[in-house]
N, C-alpha and C positions, 0 to 999 in steps of 0.2 A: 062964134064954132069951132076955128081952127085955134084958138085958146084954150077954151074946153077940151075935145081932143086932146093937145099936144100935154094940158096938168095931167088926163088923165093917164096919159100914157107913161108921166112920168113917177105919179105916186103910184102904178101897178109896180116900176122897176124897181122904184127905193122898197115895194111892201115885198118882192123877187129880191132883192139884194139882202133884208133885212131876215128873210127868211133862209136865204142861202146860207147867213153869216152867223145862222142861229144855231143851225147846225153843227155838229161834232164833226171833225175830221176824221178821215177812218184813219190819218195817223198824225199823230205830234212827237215831233223831235225836238227831247232838250239839247241845247246847245248850252256849256261854260267850262266845265272841264276842260284842262291844259293836255291830259292824259288818260291812259289808256282806264277802263271803269271793270274794276272789281265786281262789285255787286249791283243788283237794284231790287225793290220789294213795295210792296202794297201797303198803306197802312191799314190799319182792320177793318175804316168805312169805306175804304178803296176811294175815298178823296185826294189824298194823299202820294209821292210815290218820294221818296229815297236813293239816291245811288252814291256810291262809293268808290273811288278812284284810286290811284297811284300818286296822285298830284296830293295826295294828304288831306284833298276834303271830300266830306258827307254835306251834300245838298241836297234840300228838300224841296218839291216843287205842287204844283196844283198836277192832279191830276188829269183834268181837263182840258185848263188853258195853256198847262204846258211851263206856267211861267216861275221864275225860281224865287222861293218864300225864304231860305235860307240856307248860310254856309257855315258849317262847321268846322273848324280847323286844327287841324292836330292828329290825325286820325291814321296810325301807318295803314291799319290793317285792313284789307273789305268788308271785314264782318260788322252788320247792322243787326241791328231789328226791335223795332214797334214798338210799345206800350199800346196793347189792347184801348186804355184808353183813350189813345191817341199824344197824349201829354208828355211823352217820354221816348225819347229813342239812344239807345244802347250802341255803340262801338267801341271800338278795339286801337288800343297805343300801344303795340306792340305785346306785350305781356298785360295790357293794366286795362280795365274794362274802364270806359267811362259811359258817367247817364245825363243827357243832354233834354234842356226845357224844348221843345219843340218852338213855341210861340219866339222865344227871345233868344233862344240860341246860346244863351247861357249856359256851361258845363257845371251842373250841380253835384257828380263823385265823381271819382276814383274808386273799383273795386282792386286791391292792393293783397296782394297775396298766391297767386300762382306763381311756377317755379318755367319761367320759356312764355312760346307765345299761344295765348289763346285762339283756340281756331274753331270757337261755338258760343252762340249766346240767345238766351231768349227772356220776356217776362213771363212772370205765372199770369192767370188769367184774372187776378183782381188788381195786375200793374202794380203790387207791391214787396213782388222779389226777383229776383235775375237767379237767371242760372248759367252759370259758366262749365267749359271743359277746353281740355288744352293738352298741350303737348308732355307735362307733365302725369299723366294718366291721372288727372284728380277731375272730379266733377264739385263744383261749387255753386252751393245757393248762399245768397246777400239780401241783407234789406236792403232796398233801395233806395230809401229814401237818408238812413242813416248811413249804410255805408257798409254795415257791418258783417261779417262772415257770420252766415247761419249754419251750415252743413258744410264740413268736408269728406265726399264719396270717393275711395280709395279703386280704382277699377285696377283690373289686369290683362286688359287686352288689347292693350295699345293709346296710341294717342287717341283723344277723344275729339270725332268730328262732327257728332251732334249731338244736341239734349236740348231737351225741351219737357216743357209741364204739361201733363194731363188735362183736359177739358177742369175739372173741378180741382185741378191744382193740388190735390195730394199725392202725386205720386209725382217723377221725374224721370225720363226716360231718356239714356246717352246710348253713342253706337260708336264706335272703332273701328277700323280694321283690323279685325281675328276672323276667329273662324265663330267660336260663342260670344257676337259683340255688342247684342242688342240687352242690356239692362235696363228693369223694372227698380223705381227703387220708393222708396219712401220716402216723401221730399220734410217731414217732418221730424219722422224719427232718422233718419236716415241706415235703415236697414234695406236689406237688397228681397224682394219679394219673389221673380222669378229670371231666367234670363232667356231668350230668345234665341234657338240656334239660324238663324240667320247670315248671308255671305257677304251685305253690305253695310256701307256705312250714313242712311241713309233710314231716319226712321217718320215717321208721325203720325199721330192719332188722329183718324177720320171722326170719331167723336165717342163717348165716352166708351164705348166699349167693341173700337176696332182701331186696331190698328195696323199699320201699312207699311213691310220694309223694303227697299229697294235695293237691287244689286244688277250690276252686268246682265243677268243671265234672265231678270224680269223681275215681278211682285210676288209680294207672301202678304196673307191675309190674316191677322190672327185676333183671339178671342183677349181683348183687353183684359181681365178679369184672371185668368186661367194660362195665357200662353199658351192656349193648343190653335198649331194652325191650322186655320179654317179651309184657305185654299193657297195657291197660286196662280200663278198667269205667268209660264215661259213664255220669252219672246224666240223670233226666228232667228235674229242676231246680235248681239252684243250695245247695248244700251251705249248712246255715248255720256259722260257726266255730267256736261249739262243740259240732257232730257229734266222737263218739268211735268208733273203729273197736276191735273187739273182739279181744283176743290174738290166737284164732286165725283172724283176717282172714274171719268167715262173714257176721257181723252188724256193723251199724255203730248205734249211741242217737244219734237227731235227736231235741231235743225242739220242742215247737209247742203251740202254746195250752191252757197245763198241763199235758200230760202227754206223758214223756218218752217217744217209741215205740225199741222195736227189730224192727229193719228187717236182711232176708236181704241182703246186700249186692247178690247179682247179681241175682235176680227183684224185688227193695223192695216185698215180702210181709210185712207185720205182723206176729211172731212173738210179741210181749208189748205190753202198753200200763202204764207204771207212772204210776198217777193220784195225784193228788195235790201233784203241785208247785207249784199254786198260781198266782196273776199276779205269779210274780217272773222273775231272766233266772238260767240256769244259766251261772255264770260258767265253772265247773270239773265235767266229768265222767272217771269214771276205771273202768276194768272191775280187777279181780281179780285177778291175776296166772292164775288159775281157769277164769275168763273165769263164775262163778260169783253176783260180786254184784257191785256198780252203786253207785259213793260219787257224791254232786252237791254242790253245794256251790253256793247261791244270795246274790243281793242280799238277803235278808232277816235274815245272819246265822248260818241255819243248816244243817249239812250234816246227808247223809241218805245212809244205809247201805241198800241196797236187795238183800235176796236171792230171784233170780231161782228158785229150786226153791219157796220158797214162798208166792211171786206167780198170781197165776190166767191162764194163756193166755190173747188174746181171743177172742169165742166163736165167730168165725169168721176163715181165710184174709182177711185183709184186701191187697190191693195198694197202697201208698201211693206220691205221687212225691217225692221228695228235696227 
């Protein structure tokens, strides 16, 4: 009888241990970089993460286990972007964007043409093109396979800080540090559709019909076809540069005093507080595509993946100033 009880107890411990091991931890720490991190991003399927560091590498990680999968060397800038199919990643080496194979780690192309540093880059929805922008005030569209330049769009409002394709790939949106700074271009013909009168340098498509621009004062919502402003969200205080809006535009992640606060974007109520950031600056914050995780990249050389479903909410609703 004692043997049966002991055996049952051991099996129970093994079962509990296996169940706990199978559960994804609330926080996964990614260690391997030897210097401060610049940026962090999720792949479009949310299964992988890329981090870019001052150690001149971009590393690709498993988003669940935290295992390092690839190390891409020779990337001076922190800019990086996944292709939607997950097969490629684009990085920047000074003024030259580079395209890599994410499985083999092989460099596939170098996109030569910008005069000066490249500040932004992104793939088209079909992963066949890349858009880049830089200090030379140009937005360029490239063939991702051949590396050929397809369009050279001349902006007039300063250094290009942000450039993305529209969800259907027919247009490109660029933003820079100027008063009339967000321009919608035709990706095939290269002409300008319209400009958005916004004061920020971050712009994104929520879907094919809605554009959101972000500035230190808040957010503006625009009709993607006409360029008409539909709504505006004014924040009580200036937004930090390293804030990050959730994919559904309902919440915003804002770092402060060693904590990353997840706030309701309209009311400012704190929905969650990610404790354990430490006395470091977060250069990069990224939401997973499903909005269930947040990745952070800090100046101490570590990245963290926070599973929001496994983290406790704050004890009581708290209204925070932005």
